[in-house]
ROTORPA-16168 format. One record per residue (C-alpha): residue number from 1; residue in three letters; x, y, z. Coordinates in Angstrom, 3 decimals, always signed. Each point is the difference from the previous one (the first is absolute). Layout:
<atom seq="NUM" type="ALA" px="X" py="Y" pz="Z"/>
...
END
This chain:
<atom seq="1" type="MET" px="+132.096" py="+40.164" pz="-67.558"/>
<atom seq="2" type="THR" px="+0.345" py="+0.330" pz="-3.891"/>
<atom seq="3" type="LYS" px="-2.887" py="+0.614" pz="-2.333"/>
<atom seq="4" type="PRO" px="-0.542" py="-2.972" pz="-2.507"/>
<atom seq="5" type="LYS" px="+1.548" py="+0.445" pz="-3.462"/>
<atom seq="6" type="ASN" px="-2.429" py="+1.581" pz="-2.602"/>
<atom seq="7" type="PRO" px="+0.061" py="-2.802" pz="-2.968"/>
<atom seq="8" type="SER" px="-1.144" py="+2.803" pz="-2.389"/>
<atom seq="9" type="PRO" px="+1.212" py="+3.567" pz="-0.119"/>
<atom seq="10" type="ARG" px="-3.323" py="+0.931" pz="-1.836"/>
<atom seq="11" type="LYS" px="-2.336" py="-0.823" pz="+2.993"/>
<atom seq="12" type="PRO" px="+0.135" py="-0.440" pz="+3.652"/>
<atom seq="13" type="ALA" px="+0.315" py="-3.532" pz="+1.435"/>
<atom seq="14" type="LYS" px="-3.458" py="-1.245" pz="+0.746"/>
<atom seq="15" type="ASP" px="+0.684" py="-0.274" pz="+3.698"/>
<atom seq="16" type="THR" px="+0.858" py="+3.669" pz="+0.488"/>
<atom seq="17" type="ALA" px="-2.355" py="+2.752" pz="+1.187"/>
<atom seq="18" type="ASP" px="+1.037" py="+1.808" pz="-3.078"/>
<atom seq="19" type="ALA" px="-1.751" py="-2.511" pz="-2.364"/>
<atom seq="20" type="PRO" px="-3.163" py="+1.783" pz="-1.361"/>
<atom seq="21" type="ASP" px="-2.410" py="-1.522" pz="-2.245"/>
<atom seq="22" type="ILE" px="+0.819" py="+2.471" pz="-2.876"/>
<atom seq="23" type="GLN" px="+3.332" py="-1.133" pz="-1.478"/>
<atom seq="24" type="GLY" px="+1.423" py="+3.201" pz="-1.503"/>
<atom seq="25" type="GLU" px="+0.041" py="+0.353" pz="-3.618"/>
<atom seq="26" type="GLY" px="-1.394" py="-3.509" pz="-0.595"/>
<atom seq="27" type="ASN" px="-1.836" py="-2.676" pz="+1.719"/>
<atom seq="28" type="TYR" px="+2.327" py="-2.951" pz="-0.727"/>
<atom seq="29" type="ASP" px="-2.423" py="-2.684" pz="+1.637"/>
<atom seq="30" type="ALA" px="-2.922" py="+1.286" pz="-2.115"/>
<atom seq="31" type="THR" px="+2.295" py="-0.119" pz="-3.220"/>
<atom seq="32" type="ARG" px="+0.976" py="-3.600" pz="+0.838"/>
<atom seq="33" type="ARG" px="-3.538" py="-0.780" pz="+0.379"/>
<atom seq="34" type="TYR" px="-0.874" py="+1.684" pz="-3.215"/>
<atom seq="35" type="ASP" px="+2.723" py="-1.593" pz="-2.138"/>
<atom seq="36" type="LYS" px="-0.993" py="-3.490" pz="+1.534"/>
<atom seq="37" type="ALA" px="-3.420" py="+0.457" pz="-0.810"/>
<atom seq="38" type="ALA" px="+0.444" py="+1.240" pz="-3.546"/>
<atom seq="39" type="SER" px="+2.502" py="-2.852" pz="-0.531"/>
<atom seq="40" type="ASP" px="-2.272" py="-2.802" pz="+1.099"/>
<atom seq="41" type="PHE" px="-2.708" py="+1.592" pz="-2.286"/>
<atom seq="42" type="ALA" px="+2.180" py="-0.136" pz="-3.006"/>
<atom seq="43" type="LYS" px="+0.961" py="-3.556" pz="+0.614"/>
<atom seq="44" type="SER" px="-3.811" py="-0.964" pz="+0.956"/>
<atom seq="45" type="GLY" px="-1.115" py="-0.290" pz="-3.671"/>
<atom seq="46" type="LYS" px="-2.627" py="+2.396" pz="+0.603"/>
<atom seq="47" type="VAL" px="+1.291" py="+2.979" pz="-1.755"/>
<atom seq="48" type="ASP" px="-1.502" py="-0.671" pz="-3.368"/>
<atom seq="49" type="GLU" px="-3.455" py="-0.541" pz="+1.459"/>
<atom seq="50" type="ALA" px="+0.330" py="+3.564" pz="+2.056"/>
<atom seq="51" type="ALA" px="+1.204" py="+1.661" pz="-3.140"/>
<atom seq="52" type="ARG" px="-3.172" py="-1.244" pz="-1.941"/>
<atom seq="53" type="ALA" px="-2.284" py="+1.326" pz="+3.115"/>
<atom seq="54" type="ALA" px="+1.672" py="+3.333" pz="-0.058"/>
<atom seq="55" type="GLN" px="-0.843" py="+0.535" pz="-3.796"/>
<atom seq="56" type="PRO" px="-2.777" py="+2.714" pz="-0.361"/>
<atom seq="57" type="ARG" px="-3.479" py="-1.577" pz="-0.497"/>
<atom seq="58" type="ASP" px="-0.898" py="+2.128" pz="-2.718"/>
<atom seq="59" type="ALA" px="+0.920" py="+2.912" pz="-2.513"/>
<atom seq="60" type="LYS" px="-1.285" py="+2.680" pz="+2.612"/>
<atom seq="61" type="GLU" px="+2.109" py="-1.345" pz="+2.644"/>
<atom seq="62" type="ALA" px="+2.912" py="-0.351" pz="-2.359"/>
<atom seq="63" type="GLU" px="-0.191" py="+3.697" pz="-0.747"/>
<atom seq="64" type="GLU" px="-0.224" py="+1.159" pz="+3.653"/>
<atom seq="65" type="LEU" px="+3.036" py="-2.118" pz="+0.778"/>
<atom seq="66" type="ARG" px="+2.010" py="+1.908" pz="-3.019"/>
<atom seq="67" type="ARG" px="-1.251" py="+3.372" pz="+1.318"/>
<atom seq="68" type="ALA" px="+1.145" py="-1.039" pz="+3.495"/>
<atom seq="69" type="GLU" px="+3.453" py="-1.095" pz="-1.333"/>
<atom seq="70" type="GLN" px="+0.154" py="+3.125" pz="-2.245"/>
<atom seq="71" type="ALA" px="-0.662" py="+2.258" pz="+2.980"/>
<atom seq="72" type="GLY" px="+2.567" py="-1.899" pz="+2.277"/>
<atom seq="73" type="ARG" px="+2.793" py="+0.289" pz="-2.784"/>
<atom seq="74" type="SER" px="-0.819" py="+4.006" pz="-0.229"/>
<atom seq="75" type="HIS" px="+1.064" py="+0.387" pz="+3.462"/>
<atom seq="76" type="SER" px="+3.226" py="-2.160" pz="-0.523"/>
<atom seq="77" type="ARG" px="+3.419" py="+1.412" pz="-0.481"/>
<atom seq="78" type="GLY" px="+0.250" py="-1.566" pz="-3.583"/>
<atom seq="79" type="GLU" px="-0.771" py="-3.123" pz="-1.841"/>
<atom seq="80" type="ASN" px="+1.707" py="-3.310" pz="+0.739"/>
<atom seq="81" type="ASP" px="+0.047" py="-2.495" pz="-2.893"/>
<atom seq="82" type="GLY" px="+1.376" py="-2.704" pz="+2.285"/>
<atom seq="83" type="THR" px="+3.825" py="+0.784" pz="-1.006"/>
<atom seq="84" type="GLU" px="+0.478" py="+2.140" pz="+3.063"/>
<atom seq="85" type="ILE" px="-0.384" py="-0.671" pz="+3.851"/>
<atom seq="86" type="ASP" px="+0.006" py="+2.361" pz="+2.774"/>
<atom seq="87" type="ASP" px="+2.566" py="-0.475" pz="+2.716"/>
<atom seq="88" type="ASP" px="-1.005" py="+0.662" pz="+3.684"/>
<atom seq="89" type="GLU" px="+0.956" py="+3.532" pz="-0.257"/>
<atom seq="90" type="GLY" px="-2.395" py="+0.569" pz="-3.105"/>
<atom seq="91" type="ASP" px="+2.885" py="+0.177" pz="-2.283"/>
<atom seq="92" type="THR" px="-0.716" py="-1.489" pz="-3.398"/>
<atom seq="93" type="LEU" px="+2.415" py="-2.713" pz="-1.277"/>
<atom seq="94" type="SER" px="+0.135" py="-1.725" pz="-3.226"/>
<atom seq="95" type="ARG" px="-0.436" py="-3.867" pz="-0.076"/>
<atom seq="96" type="ARG" px="+2.811" py="-2.033" pz="-1.929"/>
END
């Protein structure tokens, strides 16, 4: 008897004993769920409302957020002004 053909070389077929819950370097099912949820939210018309709700409530909170952002940036490899992107290997590529 032959084994069923594996539809994806990246992960085992679901009907094999080799199919673990962890999917190697990425969980493709979770990625698809996240992408769909993000797309659905973007199309929902609630983005502006969520952005307003996320704004600092007062000057003290705004300063705390600024300091937290500054602390996070101090640990990064460098500033990104939005003109560069990282590929999957962490290499920086220029946007055109």
